[in-house]
Steps between C-alpha positions, in 0.01 A plus 500: 500500500730788593774438755551738795698816420635528147603134483297406192216265417425131547266312270396140433416387149503193284296251308321218679716379784829627352515825695786736578540770759660806340681785671503829306676825584298821537540563124350162413828336395544131581730441798446130576256214440447176688283202404233417757488133602219267394431130478463396133154412369529128428176503299648751255281648230197285593448700820633856458588677824629838614563713809285793601716750690401758762679834519839436669528602865827688565658525846540851643880478465477402132708186552228237452192441290227240550317381189169317548412264214210264435537220248194425291438242227224444248413131533180505294344769285406798723598315818792650688682302768696648787835321519617692806649830605840609624703797611842550339730710719760695300815679612513826303876573499625287336171376357458134596245253636540459877228242567154381399205443734221269380162618633274238338183539298265794516715795397654780704279799572747746653859513614756730666868445581737663751879456535695610809823370657510199269146387589228491234142526621214441262128540553264351245144385447443153354287193577235725654707659775804719575848357550804661660830332412864559586818409308861555609695599187833484690442127563275386213264219582128473537230756558356492853138586570462772763121479474253785506 
C-alpha cells in the first residue's frame, strides 16, 4: 500500500502467523520492519494456522495504518476453522505496533482509519454489522465504541 505523498510503501508479509509489517522507501529499499503480534499455536504442526490479511488502511495524514487479519487453522482435512480476527494499529514513523483490537470470529469485511488531533477513528464491518471505534493515541488505553 502506498503512503500519502512520496513517503513510500507499507506491506505485510510472512509465513503462517509469523508476519512482519515492512516500510519501504519510494525506490523499494527497506526502511524498517516490525513483527506483528500473535498468540502462539499450542497445537503446533498438528493444526497448521496462518493469518489472512486485508489491504492495510492508511490514515489521511500517513501517520497510522490499520491492518485487518483473520486467523484460520486446518483442524481436519479440508476443514478450515476461524480462530478469530483482529486489527493491528501501526504507527508509521517510526514503524511500531500501537495496539491490537480483537474483533472475534467471522472475519473483517471492510475497514477505514482516520487520525486527527491525536484521536484515531476506525470504521469497520465485522460480525454482520458496521462498527465505529475511537482510540486516543495521546493517552493509550482501550478502544471505545461510538456506534453507527
